[in-house]
N, C-alpha and C positions, 0 to 999 in steps of 0.2 A: 231256655231263655239265656243263654250265653251269647246269642247273637244280638243282644241290646245296640252293643256299638255298629254293628254291621246296619242295623236298621237307621240308626242316625247318620251314619255317614251316607246311605241311600238317598234319604230326606236331604242332606245337605248336598249331594251330587245332584238331585232332581232341582233343585234351587239354585245351585251355580249354572244348571242347564239354561233355566228359563232366564236368570239373569243376562247370561251371555247371549242367548238370542235376543234377548230385549235390547242388548247394546248392539249387537250386528242391524237390527233394523232401525234404532236411533241414530246412528251412524252409517246407514247406506247413502249411498249418492242420488241426489235427489234430479228427479226429470220431470219434463214436463208432461203433465196429465194428457191421456189420448183422449180429447173428447172433439168434439163436433166443432169444427172450424179451428181448430188447434194452429194452424199455420199461421192464424192471424197475429198470435201473439210473438210471433218471430221478428215483427216488425215493430218500428215505434208505434205506441199506442196512438190512435186517431180518434175515437169517439168514446164518450162516456155516460152514463145514465145520468140526467137532471131528473130530481125529484120533483113531483108537482107541487103547484102553488097550495100549502095548506087551506083547508076549510073548516075555519073555526066557529063561525055562524051562518045562518042561512042568508044572509046579507053578502057573503064572500063570494065575489064573482068568480066565473072560471078561469083557469089559467090562461095568460095570452098566448097567441098563437106562435110568437117568439120562441117558445119551448121546442114547439115541432119543428120548426125552421132551423133552430140552431142544430139540430141532431143530423138534418138533410145536408146542411151547408158543406162546403170542401173546407179541408182542413189548411190552416194559414201558420206560417210557420214563424214561430216567435225569436226570441232573443234570450239567451242563457244569463243569468245573474247568478254569482256565485257568492256565497257567505263563509267566511270563515271565524270560528271562535277558538277556544281554548278547548272544545269537548266537539264539536261537529265541523264538518265541512258540508255544504248544502249546495244544491244548483236549484235556483227557481228559475222561471221562463215567463216571458210577458206574456205568453200564450196561454191565458188561464191563469195566471200568476199563482202557480199552485207548486207543490214540491215534488221536483222530478228525480231528483237525487240526492242521497244522505250517506256520508261516510261518517265513521265514529273514529275522532284521531286516537283515542285511547286503546283502541283494538285493532288488530292485526287481523288477516286473514288467515295465517298461522305461523308458528313460531319460526319456521324457516325463511318467512319473508316478512322481516320487522319493519321495511319501509311500505308494504303494499297495507294501505287501510282497509277494514273490512267494509264493504258496502250495503247498507241495510235495504235502501230503495233504491230503485233504478225505473227507468222509463223505457228502455229497449232490451232486447233480448228474450229469451224463454220466460223468466223468471220477472214478471212486469210487478213493481210493487210501489204506488204513488198515493201521495195524499192532495185531494183537489175539493176547491168547495167555491159557492158562489151566494148571490141574493137571488129570492124570489120576489116579485114586484108584481101588484095587480094593477094590469090595464097600463103598462109602460114597457120600454126597452129596459131590461137590466142586463146586469154582468153576471155571468156563470163561469164555469172552469173552461167556457169555449171560447171566452172574450180575449180580444188582443188588448192588452194594455201597454203604458208606456213607464219607462224606468229612466232615472237621470242618470244613472250608473250601471256598470256590468259587473262590478266586484266590490265588495266589502268585506273588511277585516277589523275583526275587536281588537282595538289597539290596548297597549299596557296602560292600566289603570282606569279602561273605560269598564263600566259593568253592564251596559245595554246598548244594543245598535238596534237600531230602526232600520228598516228597509221598505221603501214606498214604491207602490204600482198606482198608476192614476188611468183612469178612463171617463172619458166624458160622454155622456148619452145625446142622443139627434133633440131631445127636449130639453139641452141645457143643464143637466144635473150631473155636479160632478162625484166620481165614485173613487175613494182612496182605499186600496188595499194595502195595509202596514202591517209586517213582520217585526216583533220586537225579540230579539235573541238576548241572553244573559249570561254573564260570565258564570261557570262552574254548573251550569244547569243544561237538560236534556227537555226543558220544558220552554217553547215558543210561544209568546203570546200574538194573536191572531185578530185584526179588528178590521171592518169595514167603516170608514168614516163617510156618510153622504151630506153631501151640500147640496140642499134643495132650493134650487134657483129659479124653478119653477113658480108657477101661478097658484097651482093645488098642492092641496097636502098628499105626502107620499106616505104610503103604506109599505111596507114590505118584511121579509123574513130571511134568514140565512141557512145554508144547509154547508155542511162539511162531511168527507166520506173518503176513504182509503179503497182505491181500487187495487186487486190483485187477482195474479194468474195462479192456480192451484199447482203446487208441486207434486209430483207423484214419488211416493217412495216404497222401495223394494218389500213384497209381502213376504212374511216368513212367521215361524210359529210365534204366537202371541197368547201367554195365559193371560185369561181375563184378568183385567186390574192390575197388570203388573207393569203397564208402559202408561206412565202418565204425560210422555213429551207428547206434544199437540202442537201442531200449524193449523191456525184457520182464526174464525172471529171468535168475539168472547164479548158480553156487556156487564154491565154491575150497574145496579141501583140500590137504593136503601129497602125498598119493597121486596124484590126477588132475588136479591144479592146476587152471587156470581153464577154466569152461566154462559157455557160456551156454545158456539154455534157453528156446528162443521159446517164445509164446503158443500155437503150432501144435502144439508138440511135448507142452504140458500138456493140450491139448484130445485128444489123441491117446490119451495113457493117463497115469494116474498115476505118477509117476516116482519111485523111493527109491534112496536113497545112504547105505551106512553108513559113518562115518567118526568119528575121534576129535579131529578140529580143525576149522578153516575157518570157513568163513562162508556164507551163504546170502540173496540180496535181490532187490530189483528196481530195476532200472537205467533211467535216460532220459539225454539230454543234459544234461551239465554237472551232474548230482546222481545221487544213489543212496540208499537204503536197504538197510541188513542188518544181519542177527543175526548176532553175532560169537561164536563159540563158545569156552568155556573149554577148555583143555588138560585132558586126563588122563580124560575121561568119554568115554562110547559113545553116539553119536548116529545119528538116522536123518534123513536131509534128506529130505522130501518134495516134492513139488508136486501140485496137484488142481485141477479143474475142475468148476464146478457151471453149469447150464443159467442163460442170464441174462447171459452174457458176464462170468463170474467167475472170477478166477483166483488159485489160492493158491501160495505157495511159503514155507517156513518149516522147523521142526525140531522134535524131542521127543527125551527122553532116553530110553535102552533099558535102565539099572538104575536099581531103584527107589530113593529116599531112604526109610530107615526111622527110624520117631521113636518111641521107647518111650512108655508112657504117664506124664504128667506132665513131659515134656521139650518141647524145642522144637528147631526146624530150620529149613534155607533152602534152595532153590533159586535160582538167580541166573542171569541172563544180561547182555548188555551190546548194543544197538543204536546204530548210527550212521545218522543222518538228517540229510542237509545235503550240499553241494557235493561236486565231486571236485575238492576242492583237493590236489593230491599229497603235499604234507607233512605234512597231516591224515591222508590215508588211510595211507601209511607208517607214522606213529605209531599208528594205532588198530588194525590188524590184518594180519600178513602177506596179502601177495596182494592187498589191497582197492584197491591203486594200479592194478592191471590193468584195473579200470573205466573208466580213462581210456583208451580205447580208439582206437590209431592205424591199427589194420588190419595189412594185410601189411606195411607198412613201417616198423613199430615200432621196427626196429634203427636204423632213420635217425632218426625222429622222436624218439623218448626223449631222445638225446643232444642233438638242437638245440631240444628244450624246455629240457633242464637249463640248456644254455649260455643259452638267453634269458633264463630265472630268475635266473640268478646276474649277467648283464647288469642286468636289471631292479633288482635289489638294490642294484646301485651306482648307477643313474641314476635310478630312482626314478619312471620313466614307460615304459610298454610301446611307445609308439609310438617312442621314441628307443631302446630296446633293440632293436627291431626292425630299424632303420637300421643300428645298429652290427653287429648279428648278419648283416646281407646283407653289410657290408664285410668281416667276417671269413668268411664264405663264400666272397665274390668273392675275396679274399686267397688261400683254401686252393685255390680253381680258378685261380689265376692262370697257373701254367705251361701248362694245357690250354687255357685261353682263349687265351692268348698265342699258340699254335701254331695256334688256330683263326684267329686274327685276321689272322696273319701269311700263311696260307694265303689268305683272303679277299683281303687285299690284292694280294698274287701273281695272282690271279685277277683282280683289277680292272685289275691292270696288263696284263695279256693282252688286256683287251677289245679295243683297235684290232685286234690280229691275228687274234682271233676273230671281228670283225666282215668282216675282209678273208678270211676262208677260208668265211664264210656268202656272201659275194657270189660268190666262185670256184666253190662247189659247187653253190651254188643248192638244189632239192630234194631232191638227192640224199644223203640220210640217212646213207647207209653209208658213202661216201666221206668226207663230214663229219666224221663220228666218227672214222674213222682217222686223218683230219689232225688234228684234236684231241689225239687220243691221244698221237699222236706230237709234238705240240707240249707237251704236258704233260710228257712224256718226257725231250724235249731240256731243257725249263727246271725238270726235277725239281721238278714240282709235284704235289701229291695232290690231284686235284679233290673228294675225298671229306675233306680235310683240316679244313675248315672245319665240316663237318657233324658228325662223329660225337663231337669236343670238347663240343659242346653238347649232343648226346644223352645223353651220360653224366651231364649235371647235371640232367636231367630228374627224376629218382629224387628228388634232393634238394629239387626244386622242389615235388612232389606230397607228401613226405614235411613240409614245413615248412607246406605248406596244410592237412593234417589237423592238424599241432602248434597252429597257430594255432586252426583250428576247432573242435577238440576240448579245449582249455583254457579251464575256466570263469575263471582269472585274467583272460581277456581280455573276459570280457562285462563291456559296458557299462563299459570302459576307456577313458578318452579320452586323446587324443595333444594337438595344439594347435588353436585356432581352432574349425573349424566339425566337426572329427573328435571326436565325443564317444562313441564307442562303436566300438571298432577290429575287433568281432565283427559289426558291421553293416557294410550298404553305405555308400557315402560319400553323404550327402542331397541334396548339390547337384553331386554326378559330376565334381567338381574333378579328384580322382584318378585316374578312369580316362580322363579328357582327356589330362591330362599322361602318361599311360602310354601313350596310342594316339600322341600327339606323340613321345615318346622313343622309340617303336616305328618310327615313320616316320624319324626320325633316325637310327637305326642302319641302316635299308636305305639312305639316300641315302648313308651312308659307305661300305658295302659292296657297293656296286650293281656288277653285272657285266653282260654281255651277255646279253639274253634276246630271244625273240622278242615280237611285240605281247601274244600271250594271257598268256604269263608275267607280262608287264609288268602288263597288268589284274589279274591275280590277286593278286601281291604289293603292289600299289596298295591292294587291297581289304583285305588282310590287316589292316593297323593299325583299321581302321572295324570289321572282324568282331571282332577282340579288343577294340576298347573297348565294344562293343556287351555281348560276355560279361561284362569287370569290372565293367558299370555293376551288375549283382547280387551281385558278390563281395563278402568281408568286406572292409572297408577296410584292414587291418591288412595283407591279403596284396596287396593293391593297392599299399599302400605299397612291400612287399617288392619286388614286381616293378618298380615304378616307380625306385625308386631302384637296383636292378639293373641296369636299361637305362641309367640315365645314368653308371653307372660303367662300363658296356660302352663307352658312347659314347666317353667319354675315353680308356679304353684302346685303344679302336678308332683314335680320333685321331691320339695320339700315335704308334702303329704305323705308321700312313699317313704321318704326316709324317717319320719316320725312315727310310720306305722309298721317300720320294718320291712318293708315289702321289698 
């Protein structure tokens, strides 16, 4: 029973190994998936899937042949239209009037390149990610994401004092109907309003639907050891509605079959680490959320309306939607749409991670620095576990007090392990010592450590967030390894304060633990290492106080 600490540190070591492996996979360089026709994604995207016209009743006619014809038409080159707001830099294009490029003005590629904005969407290269949409009209020529529109300007900027900026694209059909696609950008918002305004100048009733979708190529990540359930990091599709709640749709699911979900609310989008793009559905309409896959590593997720908008001759009407494209900032996500905050995925420990992040955020609001917020949160967690920790450290102190007597028993019984264990159990019983008392309370705290790990790893608010001095990014490893070394030293200090009698092999293993942990933590986010280091220092202070009171 004198190896309880050894068992504990082995468990913690395995935990650190799993988290380290997860961190390596989490930050592995992304490469294009090696799928059929993959070379097609290395050029500008040329063609996209157009959903079929919905059939909501037996009277609904089949889709017009224009859909098939558009897919086979040669690509026409459009003109770029750039928009700048306080948060976004967006490039639209008159060809399709879709979103081809998005840069986030509050986020840079990395801390060393402050002038290079992070690009979330792009229509060229290997990792294509764009937003597109159009209309589906029965028996008429209609605009899709392959239609060539016109725009009055090629650049727009949200001016000081201006809260909303509208960007308009126009297309006139052969039968005299005018279609306007209007993007509305808002100050301090990642939500973009998109609407199709239809002016029916024909002599017949206009009936039409809208569709919107994201198209993305699948990035491939390096495979490594991945304990089940330990890695909530995710890149792929997702949907949410009040009936089915939150559901991930992996690229493999899209490739296996085209999926369809009927709903009257929710959102459909593409997720990645720290960022999300989502179509936000308006309440009160009937929708079909769908996925699609085309050869060449091309994946689609989006929606289309199921009931047509009818516009009488000489009248006008609108079909509208909203798109969120930006960071997974929880407060913005909750404001944008119900359930969108679920994209901040803490995995199977969400019930613990969510309140931990909530508390961390509240502390940050007060202190204004995420590093100090982590330190204060660590102190509060330590305070919450104080009774358990005190019981653990008292048990360790009692075990240390018994070290001379245990050593005597080992000398007396030599290699007779059975008699030695019996004698030690008798000693523990006489002294009212629980040999597992120092281990179990600490093991109970491990889920909190894992939960905080994912809260720190998944929160975009900590991306490139500085603490002090050389720690300029709490989501990245310490560039000079100071915190990991301090963590290893504090771990060694813990061992010295709670050392008990061990055989030579156990001593060697225990002495190796700080070295092993230090190596793992070289690659951990510095915010997590800061938490662990501060926790160790508080533990040393508590253990020292208890040892002193017990005269150990």
